[in-house]
MARKOLVEX-584076 format. One line per field, with one value per atom (N, C-alpha, C): residue number from 0; x, y, z. Coordinates in steps of 0.1 Angstrom, whole numbers. Layout:
BEGIN
i: NUM|...
x: X|...
y: Y|...
z: Z|...
END
This chain:
BEGIN
i: 0|0|0|1|1|1|2|2|2|3|3|3|4|4|4|5|5|5|6|6|6|7|7|7|8|8|8|9|9|9|10|10|10|11|11|11|12|12|12|13|13|13|14|14|14|15|15|15|16|16|16|17|17|17|18|18|18|19|19|19|20|20|20|21|21|21|22|22|22|23|23|23|24|24|24|25|25|25|26|26|26|27|27|27|28|28|28|29|29|29|30|30|30|31|31|31|32|32|32|33|33|33|34|34|34|35|35|35|36|36|36|37|37|37|38|38|38|39|39|39|40|40|40|41|41|41|42|42|42|43|43|43|44|44|44|45|45|45|46|46|46|47|47|47|48|48|48|49|49|49|50|50|50|51|51|51|52|52|52|53|53|53|54|54|54|55|55|55|56|56|56|57|57|57|58|58|58|59|59|59|60|60|60|61|61|61|62|62|62|63|63|63|64|64|64|65|65|65|66|66|66|67|67|67|68|68|68|69|69|69|70|70|70|71|71|71|72|72|72|73|73|73|74|74|74|75|75|75|76|76|76|77|77|77|78|78|78|79|79|79|80|80|80|81|81|81|82|82|82|83|83|83|84|84|84|85|85|85|86|86|86|87|87|87|88|88|88|89|89|89|90|90|90|91|91|91|92|92|92|93|93|93|94|94|94|95|95|95|96|96|96|97|97|97|98|98|98|99|99|99|100|100|100|101|101|101|102|102|102|103|103|103|104|104|104|105|105|105|106|106|106|107|107|107|108|108|108|109|109|109|110|110|110|111|111|111|112|112|112|113|113|113|114|114|114|115|115|115|116|116|116|117|117|117|118|118|118|119|119|119|120|120|120|121|121|121|122|122|122|123|123|123|124|124|124|125|125|125|126|126|126|127|127|127|128|128|128|129|129|129|130|130|130|131|131|131|132|132|132|133|133|133|134|134|134|135|135|135|136|136|136|137|137|137|138|138|138|139|139|139|140|140|140|141|141|141|142|142|142|143|143|143|144|144|144|145|145|145|146|146|146|147|147|147|148|148|148|149|149|149|150|150|150
x: 812|826|836|846|856|868|875|886|896|899|910|907|895|892|895|896|898|911|918|930|941|951|963|973|979|989|1003|1006|1019|1020|1024|1025|1039|1040|1053|1055|1066|1069|1082|1084|1096|1098|1109|1112|1112|1109|1109|1122|1133|1146|1151|1144|1148|1147|1156|1157|1144|1138|1126|1127|1138|1140|1140|1146|1146|1132|1124|1110|1102|1105|1098|1103|1115|1120|1113|1111|1104|1090|1083|1070|1070|1080|1081|1084|1093|1097|1086|1078|1067|1054|1053|1041|1030|1034|1024|1025|1015|1015|1013|1015|1012|1022|1029|1038|1034|1035|1033|1047|1048|1060|1059|1069|1068|1080|1078|1089|1088|1099|1097|1093|1085|1081|1092|1100|1111|1107|1095|1090|1085|1078|1072|1079|1087|1093|1084|1071|1062|1065|1061|1062|1049|1051|1039|1039|1027|1026|1027|1036|1037|1034|1032|1029|1026|1021|1019|1024|1028|1033|1028|1022|1017|1025|1023|1029|1024|1012|1006|1012|1015|1022|1035|1043|1055|1054|1044|1041|1037|1027|1021|1031|1038|1046|1060|1065|1079|1081|1075|1078|1071|1058|1051|1057|1061|1067|1082|1087|1101|1111|1108|1117|1127|1138|1148|1146|1141|1138|1150|1162|1174|1177|1172|1175|1165|1155|1144|1144|1138|1136|1121|1117|1103|1096|1102|1096|1093|1099|1097|1084|1079|1067|1055|1058|1047|1036|1025|1014|1016|1018|1020|1008|1009|998|986|988|977|966|954|942|944|942|942|929|927|915|920|914|918|912|920|916|904|899|887|875|876|865|857|845|837|843|842|846|840|827|820|827|833|840|852|859|870|865|854|849|844|838|834|846|857|869|875|876|881|873|860|851|854|855|856|869|880|893|897|888|891|903|904|915|910|918|914|921|930|937|938|939|941|950|960|968|958|960|952|961|957|965|958|967|962|959|956|951|962|975|986|990|983|986|997|1000|1010|1004|1013|1008|1005|993|989|986|983|980|975|970|964|951|941|929|927|924|921|907|902|889|889|900|901|897|903|900|885|879|864|856|860|853|854|866|868|859|858|849|834|830|816|813|823|821|819|826|825|811|806|792|782|783|774|774|786|787|780|781|774|759|754|740|735|742|738|738|748|749|737|734|722|709|707|695|695|706|707|704|710|708|694|687|673|664|668|660|663|675|678|671|671|664|649|643|629|626|634|632|634|643|645|633|627|617|603|602|589|591|594|597|585
y: 1216|1221|1211|1215|1205|1205|1194|1191|1202|1208|1218|1230|1233|1244|1242|1229|1225|1219|1213|1206|1215|1209|1216|1213|1224|1223|1221|1225|1224|1210|1200|1186|1182|1175|1170|1156|1155|1143|1137|1124|1117|1107|1100|1090|1076|1066|1052|1048|1053|1049|1057|1067|1075|1066|1069|1062|1065|1055|1056|1066|1066|1075|1090|1092|1105|1110|1101|1104|1108|1100|1103|1117|1120|1134|1145|1142|1152|1154|1143|1144|1153|1151|1159|1173|1176|1190|1197|1190|1197|1196|1189|1187|1180|1170|1162|1147|1140|1125|1117|1124|1118|1123|1114|1118|1111|1118|1111|1108|1095|1090|1092|1099|1102|1097|1096|1093|1103|1107|1116|1108|1114|1108|1114|1105|1110|1117|1113|1119|1133|1135|1148|1157|1150|1158|1159|1154|1156|1146|1149|1140|1132|1119|1110|1103|1102|1095|1080|1073|1059|1052|1060|1054|1065|1061|1070|1063|1071|1065|1075|1069|1076|1073|1082|1080|1067|1064|1051|1039|1040|1029|1026|1037|1035|1028|1033|1027|1012|1010|996|986|990|981|980|991|990|991|1000|1002|991|989|979|965|960|947|946|958|958|957|961|962|973|972|983|993|1005|1015|1020|1019|1023|1015|1003|994|994|1003|1003|1016|1014|1025|1028|1040|1043|1032|1028|1017|1004|1002|989|990|1002|1004|1010|1018|1026|1017|1023|1017|1020|1010|1012|1014|1020|1023|1030|1041|1048|1051|1051|1056|1071|1076|1090|1095|1108|1114|1126|1129|1141|1153|1164|1177|1183|1179|1184|1177|1166|1158|1166|1163|1169|1163|1171|1166|1153|1152|1139|1127|1128|1116|1112|1122|1120|1114|1119|1114|1099|1096|1082|1073|1077|1069|1068|1079|1078|1068|1068|1059|1045|1043|1029|1023|1030|1024|1027|1035|1037|1046|1057|1066|1081|1089|1103|1113|1108|1117|1110|1118|1112|1121|1115|1123|1128|1140|1145|1148|1143|1144|1152|1156|1163|1153|1158|1149|1139|1142|1133|1124|1125|1117|1123|1136|1143|1148|1147|1151|1166|1170|1184|1188|1179|1183|1171|1174|1163|1169|1160|1164|1156|1163|1156|1158|1149|1152|1165|1169|1182|1193|1193|1203|1204|1192|1192|1197|1193|1197|1212|1218|1232|1240|1235|1241|1240|1228|1227|1236|1237|1246|1260|1265|1278|1280|1270|1270|1271|1263|1264|1277|1283|1296|1307|1305|1314|1313|1300|1298|1304|1302|1307|1322|1329|1343|1349|1341|1346|1346|1335|1334|1345|1348|1359|1373|1375|1387|1389|1378|1379|1383|1377|1381|1396|1400|1414|1424|1420|1429|1430|1418|1418|1426|1425|1432|1447|1451|1465|1471|1463|1468|1467|1458|1456|1456|1468|1468|1464
z: 1041|1044|1040|1033|1029|1039|1038|1048|1048|1037|1036|1045|1048|1057|1071|1075|1089|1092|1082|1085|1089|1096|1100|1089|1084|1074|1079|1091|1097|1103|1094|1098|1102|1112|1117|1111|1103|1096|1100|1098|1100|1088|1088|1078|1084|1077|1082|1088|1082|1087|1099|1103|1115|1128|1137|1150|1157|1163|1171|1182|1189|1200|1195|1183|1177|1174|1169|1166|1179|1190|1203|1208|1206|1210|1201|1189|1180|1186|1189|1195|1208|1216|1228|1225|1216|1213|1206|1198|1190|1197|1208|1216|1208|1201|1193|1197|1194|1197|1184|1172|1160|1149|1143|1132|1119|1108|1096|1090|1086|1080|1065|1059|1045|1037|1024|1015|1003|997|986|973|965|952|943|937|929|917|911|899|901|912|914|924|933|944|956|955|966|977|989|1001|1001|1001|1002|1015|1021|1034|1032|1039|1038|1051|1061|1074|1085|1096|1107|1120|1130|1142|1153|1164|1175|1188|1198|1211|1216|1214|1219|1212|1199|1192|1200|1203|1210|1224|1231|1244|1243|1235|1234|1227|1217|1209|1215|1221|1225|1240|1247|1261|1270|1268|1276|1275|1263|1262|1266|1269|1273|1262|1250|1238|1241|1234|1235|1224|1228|1218|1210|1216|1210|1198|1197|1186|1175|1176|1166|1158|1146|1137|1136|1132|1130|1122|1111|1103|1110|1121|1128|1136|1139|1147|1140|1130|1123|1117|1115|1108|1093|1085|1071|1063|1052|1042|1050|1055|1063|1054|1060|1053|1051|1039|1037|1030|1031|1025|1018|1006|998|1005|1004|1010|1005|993|987|991|998|1003|1014|1016|1028|1041|1051|1064|1068|1065|1068|1063|1051|1046|1055|1060|1069|1082|1087|1100|1098|1087|1085|1084|1078|1077|1091|1099|1113|1121|1120|1127|1123|1110|1104|1109|1110|1114|1128|1135|1149|1152|1145|1148|1150|1155|1158|1148|1140|1130|1117|1106|1093|1085|1078|1068|1057|1053|1042|1030|1018|1006|995|986|974|963|951|940|936|938|934|946|957|968|977|974|982|995|1005|1019|1019|1023|1024|1038|1047|1061|1069|1081|1089|1095|1096|1102|1115|1126|1138|1143|1152|1158|1165|1171|1178|1168|1156|1146|1143|1142|1139|1151|1163|1175|1177|1174|1175|1166|1154|1144|1148|1153|1158|1170|1179|1190|1185|1175|1170|1164|1157|1151|1162|1172|1183|1191|1192|1198|1189|1176|1167|1168|1169|1171|1184|1195|1208|1207|1201|1200|1192|1181|1173|1181|1189|1197|1208|1214|1224|1218|1206|1199|1195|1191|1188|1200|1211|1224|1227|1226|1229|1220|1207|1197|1200|1203|1206|1219|1229|1242|1239|1230|1228|1219|1211|1202|1209|1219|1226|1241|1247|1261|1270
END
């Protein structure tokens, strides 16, 4: 199964020059803890991921040390040059990258490096849960069929 079948296409993005407090408000309004920081590629018009910022980044980097969030921009806190995976890759490739760098989400890009979506561990777990439900249902159906044919 490739990544494009599981990824979320409705991605919440911000710019590096956006105020940090505004980004935090976007997280609250959209009920997300992960924003992809993008810049337009002037040649293609595509949005390219240049960073990511999480609610945890804000807490650990700004709130806990007592920094003034009003004085900061997203670019001051974001993780630059995020690891990305192409949407045509198998899900296993994304999972290996997540494990290697210790994250739960990855920006997903197209062949030109343009942002196409985001894949989270939750997306993968939801898919696996559906597969396990199908397996369980198949086993139960088999028992029902056998019981009906051989009372």
